[in-house]
MMTF fields as JSON, N, C-alpha, C and O atoms, coordinates in Angstrom:
{
  "mmtfVersion": "1.0.0",
  "mmtfProducer": "UNKNOWN",
  "numBonds": 259,
  "numAtoms": 260,
  "numGroups": 65,
  "numChains": 1,
  "numModels": 1,
  "chainsPerModel": [1],
  "groupsPerChain": [65],
  "chainIdList": ["A"],
  "bondAtomList": [4, 2, 8, 6, 12, 10, 16, 14, 20, 18, 24, 22, 28, 26, 32, 30, 36, 34, 40, 38, 44, 42, 48, 46, 52, 50, 56, 54, 60, 58, 64, 62, 68, 66, 72, 70, 76, 74, 80, 78, 84, 82, 88, 86, 92, 90, 96, 94, 100, 98, 104, 102, 108, 106, 112, 110, 116, 114, 120, 118, 124, 122, 128, 126, 132, 130, 136, 134, 140, 138, 144, 142, 148, 146, 152, 150, 156, 154, 160, 158, 164, 162, 168, 166, 172, 170, 176, 174, 180, 178, 184, 182, 188, 186, 192, 190, 196, 194, 200, 198, 204, 202, 208, 206, 212, 210, 216, 214, 220, 218, 224, 222, 228, 226, 232, 230, 236, 234, 240, 238, 244, 242, 248, 246, 252, 250, 256, 254],
  "bondOrderList": [1, 1, 1, 1, 1, 1, 1, 1, 1, 1, 1, 1, 1, 1, 1, 1, 1, 1, 1, 1, 1, 1, 1, 1, 1, 1, 1, 1, 1, 1, 1, 1, 1, 1, 1, 1, 1, 1, 1, 1, 1, 1, 1, 1, 1, 1, 1, 1, 1, 1, 1, 1, 1, 1, 1, 1, 1, 1, 1, 1, 1, 1, 1, 1],
  "groupList": [{"groupName": "MET", "atomNameList": ["N", "CA", "C", "O"], "elementList": ["N", "C", "C", "O"], "formalChargeList": [0, 0, 0, 0], "bondAtomList": [1, 0, 2, 1, 3, 2], "bondOrderList": [1, 1, 2], "singleLetterCode": "M", "chemCompType": "L-PEPTIDE LINKING"}, {"groupName": "THR", "atomNameList": ["N", "CA", "C", "O"], "elementList": ["N", "C", "C", "O"], "formalChargeList": [0, 0, 0, 0], "bondAtomList": [1, 0, 2, 1, 3, 2], "bondOrderList": [1, 1, 2], "singleLetterCode": "T", "chemCompType": "L-PEPTIDE LINKING"}, {"groupName": "ASP", "atomNameList": ["N", "CA", "C", "O"], "elementList": ["N", "C", "C", "O"], "formalChargeList": [0, 0, 0, 0], "bondAtomList": [1, 0, 2, 1, 3, 2], "bondOrderList": [1, 1, 2], "singleLetterCode": "D", "chemCompType": "L-PEPTIDE LINKING"}, {"groupName": "LYS", "atomNameList": ["N", "CA", "C", "O"], "elementList": ["N", "C", "C", "O"], "formalChargeList": [0, 0, 0, 0], "bondAtomList": [1, 0, 2, 1, 3, 2], "bondOrderList": [1, 1, 2], "singleLetterCode": "K", "chemCompType": "L-PEPTIDE LINKING"}, {"groupName": "ILE", "atomNameList": ["N", "CA", "C", "O"], "elementList": ["N", "C", "C", "O"], "formalChargeList": [0, 0, 0, 0], "bondAtomList": [1, 0, 2, 1, 3, 2], "bondOrderList": [1, 1, 2], "singleLetterCode": "I", "chemCompType": "L-PEPTIDE LINKING"}, {"groupName": "ALA", "atomNameList": ["N", "CA", "C", "O"], "elementList": ["N", "C", "C", "O"], "formalChargeList": [0, 0, 0, 0], "bondAtomList": [1, 0, 2, 1, 3, 2], "bondOrderList": [1, 1, 2], "singleLetterCode": "A", "chemCompType": "L-PEPTIDE LINKING"}, {"groupName": "SER", "atomNameList": ["N", "CA", "C", "O"], "elementList": ["N", "C", "C", "O"], "formalChargeList": [0, 0, 0, 0], "bondAtomList": [1, 0, 2, 1, 3, 2], "bondOrderList": [1, 1, 2], "singleLetterCode": "S", "chemCompType": "L-PEPTIDE LINKING"}, {"groupName": "ARG", "atomNameList": ["N", "CA", "C", "O"], "elementList": ["N", "C", "C", "O"], "formalChargeList": [0, 0, 0, 0], "bondAtomList": [1, 0, 2, 1, 3, 2], "bondOrderList": [1, 1, 2], "singleLetterCode": "R", "chemCompType": "L-PEPTIDE LINKING"}, {"groupName": "PHE", "atomNameList": ["N", "CA", "C", "O"], "elementList": ["N", "C", "C", "O"], "formalChargeList": [0, 0, 0, 0], "bondAtomList": [1, 0, 2, 1, 3, 2], "bondOrderList": [1, 1, 2], "singleLetterCode": "F", "chemCompType": "L-PEPTIDE LINKING"}, {"groupName": "GLU", "atomNameList": ["N", "CA", "C", "O"], "elementList": ["N", "C", "C", "O"], "formalChargeList": [0, 0, 0, 0], "bondAtomList": [1, 0, 2, 1, 3, 2], "bondOrderList": [1, 1, 2], "singleLetterCode": "E", "chemCompType": "L-PEPTIDE LINKING"}, {"groupName": "LEU", "atomNameList": ["N", "CA", "C", "O"], "elementList": ["N", "C", "C", "O"], "formalChargeList": [0, 0, 0, 0], "bondAtomList": [1, 0, 2, 1, 3, 2], "bondOrderList": [1, 1, 2], "singleLetterCode": "L", "chemCompType": "L-PEPTIDE LINKING"}, {"groupName": "HIS", "atomNameList": ["N", "CA", "C", "O"], "elementList": ["N", "C", "C", "O"], "formalChargeList": [0, 0, 0, 0], "bondAtomList": [1, 0, 2, 1, 3, 2], "bondOrderList": [1, 1, 2], "singleLetterCode": "H", "chemCompType": "L-PEPTIDE LINKING"}, {"groupName": "GLN", "atomNameList": ["N", "CA", "C", "O"], "elementList": ["N", "C", "C", "O"], "formalChargeList": [0, 0, 0, 0], "bondAtomList": [1, 0, 2, 1, 3, 2], "bondOrderList": [1, 1, 2], "singleLetterCode": "Q", "chemCompType": "L-PEPTIDE LINKING"}, {"groupName": "GLY", "atomNameList": ["N", "CA", "C", "O"], "elementList": ["N", "C", "C", "O"], "formalChargeList": [0, 0, 0, 0], "bondAtomList": [1, 0, 2, 1, 3, 2], "bondOrderList": [1, 1, 2], "singleLetterCode": "G", "chemCompType": "PEPTIDE LINKING"}, {"groupName": "ASN", "atomNameList": ["N", "CA", "C", "O"], "elementList": ["N", "C", "C", "O"], "formalChargeList": [0, 0, 0, 0], "bondAtomList": [1, 0, 2, 1, 3, 2], "bondOrderList": [1, 1, 2], "singleLetterCode": "N", "chemCompType": "L-PEPTIDE LINKING"}, {"groupName": "VAL", "atomNameList": ["N", "CA", "C", "O"], "elementList": ["N", "C", "C", "O"], "formalChargeList": [0, 0, 0, 0], "bondAtomList": [1, 0, 2, 1, 3, 2], "bondOrderList": [1, 1, 2], "singleLetterCode": "V", "chemCompType": "L-PEPTIDE LINKING"}],
  "groupTypeList": [0, 1, 2, 0, 3, 3, 4, 0, 5, 0, 6, 2, 3, 2, 7, 2, 3, 8, 4, 5, 2, 3, 7, 9, 9, 10, 7, 1, 11, 7, 8, 12, 1, 13, 13, 7, 14, 15, 6, 5, 15, 7, 9, 5, 7, 3, 2, 4, 6, 7, 5, 8, 6, 15, 0, 1, 1, 3, 4, 3, 2, 9, 9, 15, 3],
  "groupIdList": [1, 2, 3, 4, 5, 6, 7, 8, 9, 10, 11, 12, 13, 14, 15, 16, 17, 18, 19, 20, 21, 22, 23, 24, 25, 26, 27, 28, 29, 30, 31, 32, 33, 34, 35, 36, 37, 38, 39, 40, 41, 42, 43, 44, 45, 46, 47, 48, 49, 50, 51, 52, 53, 54, 55, 56, 57, 58, 59, 60, 61, 62, 63, 64, 65],
  "secStructList": [7, 7, 7, 2, 2, 2, 2, 2, 2, 1, 7, 2, 2, 2, 2, 2, 2, 2, 2, 2, 2, 2, 2, 2, 2, 2, 2, 2, 2, 2, 2, 6, 1, 6, 6, 7, 7, 2, 2, 2, 2, 2, 2, 2, 2, 2, 2, 2, 2, 2, 2, 2, 2, 2, 2, 2, 2, 2, 2, 2, 2, 2, 2, 2, 7],
  "xCoordList": [-1.485, -1.058, 0.462, 1.181, 0.92, 2.345, 2.913, 2.32, 4.063, 4.721, 5.291, 5.781, 5.232, 5.737, 7.235, 7.719, 7.964, 9.407, 9.711, 10.671, 8.895, 9.093, 8.848, 9.579, 7.824, 7.51, 8.619, 8.99, 9.144, 10.217, 11.496, 12.276, 11.715, 12.92, 12.834, 13.849, 11.645, 11.472, 12.084, 12.158, 12.52, 12.982, 11.749, 10.624, 11.969, 10.842, 10.059, 8.828, 10.775, 10.101, 9.312, 8.192, 9.9, 9.2, 7.959, 6.919, 8.068, 6.932, 5.824, 4.645, 6.193, 5.186, 4.469, 3.251, 5.228, 4.629, 3.74, 2.664, 4.183, 3.398, 2.051, 1.009, 2.084, 0.846, -0.07, -1.275, 0.498, -0.311, -0.937, -2.106, -0.165, -0.686, -1.803, -2.822, -1.61, -2.629, -3.893, -4.998, -3.742, -4.924, -5.703, -6.933, -4.97, -5.627, -6.324, -7.443, -5.666, -6.268, -7.531, -8.538, -7.479, -8.631, -9.789, -10.937, -9.473, -10.499, -11.121, -12.338, -10.286, -10.77, -11.704, -12.773, -11.305, -12.149, -13.464, -14.496, -13.433, -14.662, -15.667, -16.863, -15.183, -16.115, -16.321, -17.446, -15.281, -15.436, -15.967, -16.71, -15.602, -16.094, -17.382, -17.944, -17.838, -19.109, -19.076, -20.116, -17.903, -17.79, -17.947, -18.229, -17.768, -17.927, -16.749, -16.912, -15.575, -14.385, -14.01, -13.079, -14.728, -14.573, -13.204, -12.621, -12.693, -11.4, -10.267, -9.312, -10.347, -9.305, -9.313, -8.256, -10.493, -10.602, -9.966, -9.226, -10.249, -9.697, -8.177, -7.491, -7.646, -6.201, -5.52, -4.459, -6.113, -5.538, -5.507, -4.512, -6.594, -6.632, -5.557, -4.892, -5.383, -4.38, -2.969, -2.103, -2.717, -1.397, -1.071, 0.056, -2.054, -1.856, -1.546, -0.65, -2.273, -2.054, -0.666, -0.002, -0.227, 1.119, 2.186, 3.141, 2.019, 3.003, 3.053, 4.134, 1.892, 1.877, 2.481, 3.125, 2.283, 2.881, 4.4, 5.072, 4.94, 6.392, 6.91, 7.951, 6.184, 6.605, 6.639, 7.593, 5.617, 5.544, 6.678, 7.287, 6.963, 8.049, 9.388, 10.197, 9.627, 10.899, 11.028, 12.118, 9.943, 9.978, 10.277, 11.084, 9.637, 9.887, 11.315, 11.925, 11.857, 13.243, 14.218, 15.225, 13.925, 14.788, 14.737, 15.749, 13.562, 13.427, 14.219, 14.747, 14.306, 15.025, 16.52, 17.22, 17.012, 18.448, 18.886, 20.069],
  "yCoordList": [7.869, 7.887, 7.739, 8.37, 6.902, 6.652, 7.526, 7.671, 8.099, 8.987, 8.181, 7.069, 8.723, 8.049, 7.78, 6.754, 8.679, 8.495, 7.268, 6.546, 7.032, 5.857, 4.573, 3.594, 4.584, 3.395, 3.133, 1.983, 4.19, 4.03, 3.504, 2.807, 3.83, 3.4, 1.952, 1.369, 1.37, -0.005, -1.011, -0.779, -2.136, -3.234, -3.943, -3.679, -4.837, -5.543, -6.355, -6.357, -7.043, -7.854, -6.98, -7.32, -5.853, -4.936, -4.362, -4.201, -4.058, -3.505, -4.549, -4.219, -5.802, -6.863, -7.025, -7.197, -6.97, -7.07, -5.853, -5.985, -4.684, -3.462, -3.593, -3.242, -4.101, -4.275, -5.278, -5.05, -6.385, -7.393, -6.816, -7.069, -6.05, -5.434, -4.441, -4.41, -3.639, -2.649, -3.326, -2.848, -4.432, -5.16, -5.735, -5.715, -6.248, -6.766, -5.635, -5.804, -4.494, -3.326, -2.895, -2.561, -2.904, -2.538, -3.506, -3.09, -4.801, -5.813, -5.612, -5.701, -5.345, -5.125, -3.925, -3.995, -2.835, -1.632, -1.843, -1.306, -2.605, -2.798, -3.691, -3.397, -4.784, -5.784, -5.735, -5.917, -5.498, -5.566, -4.272, -4.303, -3.153, -1.892, -1.437, -0.404, -2.183, -1.858, -0.628, -0.016, -0.251, 0.883, 2.233, 3.227, 2.283, 3.548, 4.49, 5.709, 3.938, 4.774, 4.862, 4.197, 5.668, 5.766, 6.323, 5.89, 7.261, 7.86, 6.848, 6.911, 5.918, 4.897, 3.946, 3.51, 3.627, 2.77, 3.472, 2.858, 4.737, 5.509, 5.59, 5.417, 5.851, 5.944, 4.608, 4.574, 3.516, 2.192, 1.902, 1.392, 2.224, 2.017, 2.831, 2.333, 4.069, 4.935, 4.45, 4.517, 3.961, 3.43, 2.204, 2.052, 1.334, 0.154, 0.592, 0.042, 1.563, 2.069, 2.675, 2.465, 3.422, 4.01, 2.922, 3.026, 1.89, 0.804, 0.094, -0.224, -0.153, -0.786, 0.122, -0.364, 1.416, 2.358, 2.313, 2.335, 2.251, 2.164, 0.85, 0.827, -0.247, -1.547, -1.507, -1.988, -0.943, -0.862, -0.013, -0.371, 1.093, 1.972, 1.259, 1.363, 0.535, -0.182, -1.291, -1.515, -1.985, -3.047, -2.454, -3.004, -1.343, -0.706, -0.19, -0.271, 0.342, 0.812, -0.339, -0.177, -1.503, -2.67, -3.174, -3.629, -3.098, -3.553, -2.672, -3.157, -1.394, -0.456, -0.718, -0.572, -1.103, -1.334, -2.538, -2.878],
  "zCoordList": [6.889, 5.508, 5.483, 6.257, 4.585, 4.45, 3.344, 2.276, 3.62, 2.679, 1.512, 1.71, 0.321, -0.875, -0.75, -1.229, -0.118, 0.047, 0.895, 0.626, 1.918, 2.772, 1.988, 2.14, 1.157, 0.364, -0.651, -0.882, -1.254, -2.237, -1.591, -2.24, -0.322, 0.376, 0.86, 1.241, 0.851, 1.34, 0.378, -0.829, 0.938, 0.091, -0.475, -0.051, -1.429, -2.045, -1.015, -1.026, -0.127, 0.892, 1.856, 2.236, 2.251, 3.15, 2.48, 3.12, 1.207, 0.47, 0.338, 0.465, 0.085, 0.014, 1.353, 1.396, 2.438, 3.772, 4.043, 4.628, 3.624, 3.791, 3.077, 3.632, 1.844, 1.078, 1.769, 1.877, 2.235, 2.927, 4.197, 4.488, 4.942, 6.167, 5.856, 6.546, 4.828, 4.464, 3.942, 4.196, 3.217, 2.746, 3.922, 3.935, 4.912, 6.112, 6.867, 7.351, 6.965, 7.61, 6.866, 7.49, 5.55, 4.731, 4.973, 5.127, 5.004, 5.255, 6.636, 6.8, 7.605, 8.969, 9.03, 9.636, 8.409, 8.442, 7.701, 8.103, 6.645, 5.868, 6.58, 6.593, 7.174, 7.689, 9.199, 9.665, 9.961, 11.41, 12.009, 12.99, 11.439, 11.997, 11.322, 11.685, 10.371, 9.739, 8.867, 8.622, 8.393, 7.492, 8.167, 7.5, 9.475, 10.19, 9.993, 10.047, 9.766, 9.623, 8.138, 7.684, 7.412, 5.966, 5.581, 4.587, 6.342, 6.0, 6.115, 5.341, 7.061, 7.207, 6.013, 5.559, 5.509, 4.323, 3.133, 2.364, 2.986, 1.865, 1.954, 0.947, 3.14, 3.313, 3.033, 2.409, 3.484, 3.235, 1.735, 1.219, 1.039, -0.414, -1.111, -2.019, -0.699, -1.327, -1.033, -1.906, 0.188, 0.522, -0.326, -0.797, -0.518, -1.362, -2.788, -3.429, -3.276, -4.629, -4.782, -5.798, -3.782, -3.827, -3.895, -4.664, -3.094, -3.071, -4.425, -4.919, -5.021, -6.34, -7.406, -8.336, -7.286, -8.234, -8.164, -9.195, -6.957, -6.786, -7.364, -8.021, -7.12, -7.66, -9.184, -9.797, -9.791, -11.247, -11.799, -12.808, -11.157, -11.592, -11.522, -12.444, -10.436, -10.29, -11.324, -11.851, -11.623, -12.632, -14.004, -14.753, -14.337, -15.633, -15.736, -16.802, -14.638, -14.637, -14.857, -15.546, -14.272, -14.454, -15.89, -16.422, -16.527, -17.909, -18.859, -19.859, -18.563, -19.42, -19.361, -20.363, -18.194, -18.03, -18.736, -18.701]
}
């Protein structure tokens, strides 16, 4: 699990790469391992969600300025 502070500290490019990596990890866990590692799928989904939440927050902050 990735800490929210680490995700917030990432640059936009790093965050995009992080999301792509986590999506690939999610795909791998779902299809190649046959769904045996359920906790890894859940953690990957939550990490992706955290990254998107940070992106949305930063976009809204920029719009306010």
